[in-house]
C-alpha positions in Angstrom: 118.0 75.8 104.2 114.3 75.1 103.8 111.3 76.5 105.7 108.0 74.9 104.6 105.0 74.4 106.8 101.6 72.9 105.9 98.7 73.0 108.3 95.1 72.0 108.1 92.8 73.5 110.8 89.7 75.6 111.5 89.8 79.4 111.4 89.4 80.4 115.0 89.0 84.2 114.7 87.0 86.6 112.6 88.6 87.6 109.3 89.2 91.3 108.4 90.8 92.5 105.2 93.1 95.5 105.9 95.6 97.5 103.9 99.0 98.7 105.2 100.3 102.2 104.7 101.5 101.2 101.2 98.0 100.0 100.2 99.0 96.3 100.3 96.1 93.9 101.4 96.8 91.9 104.5 94.8 89.7 106.9 95.9 87.9 110.1 94.0 85.3 112.0 94.5 82.1 114.2 93.8 78.5 113.2 92.9 75.7 115.6 94.7 72.4 114.7 93.9 69.2 116.5 96.8 67.0 117.6 97.0 63.5 116.1 97.8 61.7 119.3 95.3 61.3 122.1 96.3 59.8 125.4 93.9 57.2 126.8 91.3 58.8 129.0 92.1 62.4 127.8 90.4 64.6 125.3 92.2 65.5 122.1 94.4 68.6 122.5 94.2 71.6 120.1 97.0 74.0 119.2 96.4 77.5 117.9 98.7 79.1 115.3 99.0 82.7 114.1 98.6 83.1 110.3 99.3 86.2 108.1 98.3 86.5 104.4 99.3 89.2 102.0 98.1 90.6 98.7 96.0 88.2 96.6 96.1 85.4 99.2 94.6 87.8 101.8 91.8 88.9 99.4 91.1 85.3 98.5 90.9 84.2 102.2 88.6 87.1 103.2 86.3 86.4 100.2 85.9 82.6 100.5 86.4 81.8 104.2 84.8 82.5 107.5 85.4 81.7 111.2 85.0 78.0 111.8 85.7 76.9 108.2 88.4 74.3 107.5 91.5 75.7 105.7 94.7 74.2 104.3 97.7 76.6 104.5 101.1 76.2 103.0 103.8 78.7 103.8 106.8 79.7 105.9 107.0 79.9 109.7 108.5 83.2 110.7 109.3 85.0 113.9 108.8 88.7 114.5 109.9 90.9 117.3 107.8 93.9 118.4 107.3 96.2 121.4 103.9 95.8 123.2 101.9 98.7 124.5 103.6 98.4 127.9 107.0 98.9 126.3 108.0 95.2 126.7 109.8 93.4 123.9 107.9 90.3 122.6 108.3 87.7 119.9 105.5 86.1 117.9 105.7 83.2 115.5 103.5 83.4 112.4 102.7 81.1 109.5 103.1 83.4 106.4 100.7 81.8 103.9 101.8 81.4 100.3 98.9 79.1 99.2 95.6 78.3 100.8 92.9 75.7 99.8 89.3 75.2 100.7 
C-alpha cells in the first residue's frame, strides 16, 4: 500500500511553533489550494487542507514561511479521531508533512 500526497498552496493561517509534552516541535496550519478546473462563468474554487509538521520540518516551516506564502508539501494523508469540547466524536484529515519546499 502507498500513501503519498503532494500539494502546492498558500499558507492560510498564522504559524506557531509549539512543543508537545515530550518536547517535540510541532506546528499545524491550513493551506489553500486552487482547483485546476474552472467552469465557464464561475470563479475558481479553492480547497483548504489541514497540515501538521513535526520536528525539524516544523522548525523549518516556522522559520522560513509566513501566512500567504506559497509552499510545496509532500507527505502522507492521515485521519485522526478526537473528542471535541462538547463530548462529540469527530474525525479530521491531515497532511503529515515529510518534506516542504519554498
